[in-house]
C-alpha positions in Angstrom: 7.4 4.7 -27.2 4.0 4.0 -25.0 3.1 6.7 -22.5 2.1 5.2 -19.3 -0.5 7.5 -17.5 -0.6 7.5 -13.6 -4.4 5.2 -14.3 -2.5 2.9 -15.7 0.1 2.5 -14.1 -2.4 1.9 -10.9 -4.9 -0.6 -12.7 -1.2 -2.7 -13.6 -0.4 -2.7 -10.3 -3.6 -3.6 -9.2 -3.8 -6.2 -11.5 -0.2 -8.0 -10.7 -1.2 -7.2 -6.7 -5.2 -9.1 -7.5 -3.3 -11.9 -8.8 -0.4 -12.6 -5.8 -3.0 -11.8 -3.5 -5.4 -14.6 -5.6 -3.2 -16.9 -4.2 -2.2 -16.5 -1.6 -3.9 -19.2 1.0 -6.0 -17.0 3.8 -4.7 -17.4 7.2 -5.9 -19.9 8.8 -6.0 -18.2 11.8 -7.9 -15.5 11.1 -10.8 -17.6 9.9 -13.4 -17.2 11.6 -12.0 -14.3 13.5 -13.2 -10.7 14.3 -11.0 -7.9 15.6 -11.5 -4.2 16.3 -15.5 -5.3 15.6 -14.5 -6.3 12.1 -15.1 -9.6 10.5 -11.7 -10.6 8.8 -13.8 -13.2 5.9 -16.0 -10.2 4.9 -13.8 -7.8 5.6 -11.8 -9.9 2.9 -14.5 -10.5 0.5 -15.9 -6.4 0.4 -12.3 -5.6 -0.7 -12.2 -9.0 -3.5 -15.4 -7.8 -4.3 -14.9 -4.2 -4.8 -11.4 -4.9 -6.6 -12.7 -7.2 -9.0 -15.1 -4.7 -10.2 -13.0 -2.3 -10.7 -10.9 -4.6 -12.3 -13.7 -5.6 -15.0 -15.5 -2.2 -15.1 -11.9 -0.3 -16.8 -10.7 1.4 -13.3 -14.6 2.3 -11.8 -16.8 1.7 -9.6 -20.0 2.5 -8.3 -20.8 5.5 -6.2 -21.6 2.8 -3.6 -18.9 0.2 -4.0 -16.9 3.2 -3.5 -18.2 4.1 0.2 -17.8 0.0 1.0 -13.8 0.3 -0.6 -13.3 4.1 1.8 -14.6 1.8 4.9 -13.0 -0.9 4.7 -9.8 1.1 4.2 -10.6 2.5 8.0 -11.2 -1.1 8.8 -7.8 -2.2 7.1 -6.6 0.9 9.8 -8.4 -0.4 12.3 -7.4 -4.3 12.2 -3.7 -4.6 10.9 -2.1 -3.7 14.0 -3.9 -6.4 16.1 -2.9 -9.5 13.8 0.0 -11.0 15.2 0.6 -13.9 13.4 3.1 -12.6 10.3 1.2 -14.5 7.1 -2.1 -12.5 8.6 -0.3 -9.1 8.3 1.3 -9.8 4.5 -2.1 -11.2 4.4 -4.3 -8.0 5.4 -1.2 -5.8 4.0 -1.4 -6.7 0.5 -5.2 -5.9 0.2 -5.2 -2.6 2.4 -2.3 -1.8 -0.7 -4.9 -2.8 -3.4 -7.4 -0.9 -1.8 -5.7 1.8 -1.8 -4.7 1.9 -5.0 -7.9 1.5 -5.9 -9.4 3.9 -4.2 -6.6 7.0 -5.4 -8.3 6.2 -8.7 -11.4 7.0 -7.8 -13.2 10.7 -7.5 -13.6 12.6 -4.8 -10.4 10.3 -3.2 -7.0 11.4 -2.8 
């Protein structure tokens, strides 16, 4: 019997969500958009960079990337309520799930 730890469960869920996210088209109405002072393309790219790094590094992030991820989570809390199109909401909610899964495994976060 294989024991699944909370950490490996997070990694599996994050890897699944990442694959789903990679195949999702970027919402056309958010290309070049800025919501709540946040560039939506840059937000996507920052989170993607943190997630890929975390996946490639066996579930670890350097402190600088951890801070970037935390800032992105804060940004998502501000921008998601301002998104009006269902595809954009779904896209950024999935990014939020990814960011929270990764963040939950990092030291000093809950």
